[in-house]
N, C-alpha and C positions, 0 to 999 in steps of 0.2 A: 516296600517290596516284600511280597510273601512268596515263600518257596515251600511247597508241601514236602513232607518228609518221605513220602513213599512214591515219588514220581518215577524213580528209575525202573519200576517194574512194568510200566505201561508206556510203550513207545508211541510218541506223537509224530507221525510221519511228516507233518508240516513244520515241525519245530526247526529243523536245520535251515529250511528256506526262510523262515521268519527271522532267524538270527542273521542270515546273510543280508536280507533286505534292510533290516534296521541298521546294520553296520554300513551297508552301501550308502544309505542316506546321510550318514554322519561322516564317513571317511572320504568318499570320493570328492565332495565339494571342498573339503579341507585340503586335499592333495592338489586339486586343480588351482588352488590359490597360492601354492608354494612356488618359489623360484626353482629353476633347473638345478642350481647348486645344491639345494636341499636333497635332491634325489641321489647325490653322491655321498651323503653322510653315511658313516659306518653304522651297522646295526649290531649292538653288543650281543644280543641273544643269538645271532647267526654269524659266527666268526667268519670273516672273509667276504661277507655280503654287504652291499650297500642297501639303502632304502629302495633304490631302483631294482636291485636284484631280488629283494624280498617280494616286491610288488609283481615283478615278472614271473617269479615262481608261483605266486598266488593266482595270477591271471591265467597262467598256463595250466595249472592244475584244474581250475574250474572249467576251462575250455575243453580239457580232456573229458571231464565228466559230461558236459553238455553234448559233446560229439562222440562219446563212447569210444575214445581212443586209449586203449590200454596195452602198451607194449610189454614185453616180458619184464623189463626192469623199471616200469613206471613207478614214480614216487620214491625210487631209490635215490641216494645221494648223487650217483652218476646221472641218473635220469633227470633229476631236478636241475643239475648244473647244465645239462644239455638243453633243457627248455630255456634256461636263462641265456645261454650262448646263442641260441637260435633267434633271440630277440635283440641281439646286440645292435642291429641296425635300425631298430624302431625308435621313434621319438618317445619321450615320456608321455605325451598325450595319447599316443597309440596304445601304450601299455595300460594307461588308465581307462581307455575306451574298452579294451578287452576285459579288464577287471570289472568294470561296471556291468558289462554285458553278462559276464560269468556269474556275478553275484545276483543278477536278475533272473537268469535262466536255469541255474543249476538246481535250485530248490525242488522243482517237480521231479527231476531225475533222481535226486537223492532220496526223495520220498518213496519212489517206486523201487528202490534198491533193497528194501527190507531191513535196513540198519547198517549194512556193511560200509556205507559211505558217510554215515553220520559224523564220525570223528573228523572227517575232512573239513566239514563246515566249522567245527569247533577249532580246528587248526588254523583255518583262515582268520577266524576272529582273534585268536591269540596273536597271529602275525600282525594284525592291525594294531594290537597293543604294542608289539615290538617296534613298529614304525612310529607310533606316537612317542615312545620313549626316545627314539633316535632324533625326532624332530623337536623334542622338548615340549610336546603338547600335553595338556592335562588329560586325565581320564583313562590312562592306559589300563587295559584289562578291566574296565568298568563301563560307565555310561549306560545308555539306554539298552544295550544288548546284554548287560550282566544277568538279569533274571532269566533270559532265554539260555544264556551260556551255562549258568549253574544247573538249570534243569537238564540240559543236554549232557553236561558232564556227569550228572548222577545216572542218567540212562546209559551212557557209554560205559562208565566204570561198572555198572551193574551187569551189563551183558558180557563184559570182559571177565567177570569174576575177580575183579581187582580187590585188593585188601579192603576190608570193611572200615568205614570211617563215619563217625557221627560229628557233624559240624554245627556248632552254635554260632551263627553269623550275626555280627553287629548290625548288618543292614538287611536282615530278614526277620519276619515275624515268627517263623517256625523253623525248627532244626531241619537239616538236610542230611539224609542218609546216602552214602556213596559206597560203591563196591558191592561185594558179595554180602547178601543178607541171609545166608543159610544158618548163621549162628555157630558155625564150626570154629570160628576164630573171634575172640572178643574184639569189638570195634575199637579202633583208635579214636582219639578225641581231638577235635580242632576247635579253638576259640579265637575268633578274629573276624576280619571283614572279607567280603566276597572276592575282591581283586587279589588279596593275598592268597586265598585258597586256590584261585585260578593259577597264580604264579607258581605255587608249589606243584600242582598237577602238571603244569607245562614245563617244569624244570627251569623256571626263570628266577633270577636273583630276588631275594627278600631281605637284603641287608638293610638294617635300620628300621625294619617294620616290626611293630609289636603284635605278637600272636602267641598262642600256646598250642603245642602239639605233643600229645602223650600217646604212647602205645605204638609208635611207628617213627621211623627216621624220615626226614624230609625227602631224601632221595628215593624212598620206596613209593612215593606218591606219583612220581613222574610217569605219565602215560605215553609220552612221545619219544622216549629213549634219549640217546645222547644227541 
């Protein structure tokens, strides 16, 4: 896997859609093969939510993008819970149908939004990792989507002016620069693998994982908040 060091300065409008498509092709077939009981498993990264709840949140968010439905409190904790509650009577198959459709159709809409929705695609991919952890499936926060996710992460953190970080990744041929590149603050330094870097930026646990982080605290990297 090769990840250019300067990708964050040039937005690729098709990238979020590619990430969603790659993840759709891996995640949806996996989920359709699981028993209904698996959808009731708790998701550690999202306290109080089950696998089904996370998937309902993801499918609802993508449907809102596709249909351009943005209420005042959209994507807030209360709004997210309301979306989940509205799907309480749906079957698991119906939620997966909506998720598959959203992962297919949201890309072009996100591409035209100028960058403001790019982080949503990244969040969907992270939640897919959360679900894999809950199900005991390998490849959480990795797999075929990782190169696209890392490039998108660099672009999102660059536009946000997030703290600068230079990442030397075990699974990439070139270093990755994230966050502000103005030079006003010396960049932090990360040494480790791509999935661990994603976990840090998503505020997911990294217990027992070997990595080095200098010049910043792990909590400072989280781009999704609490």
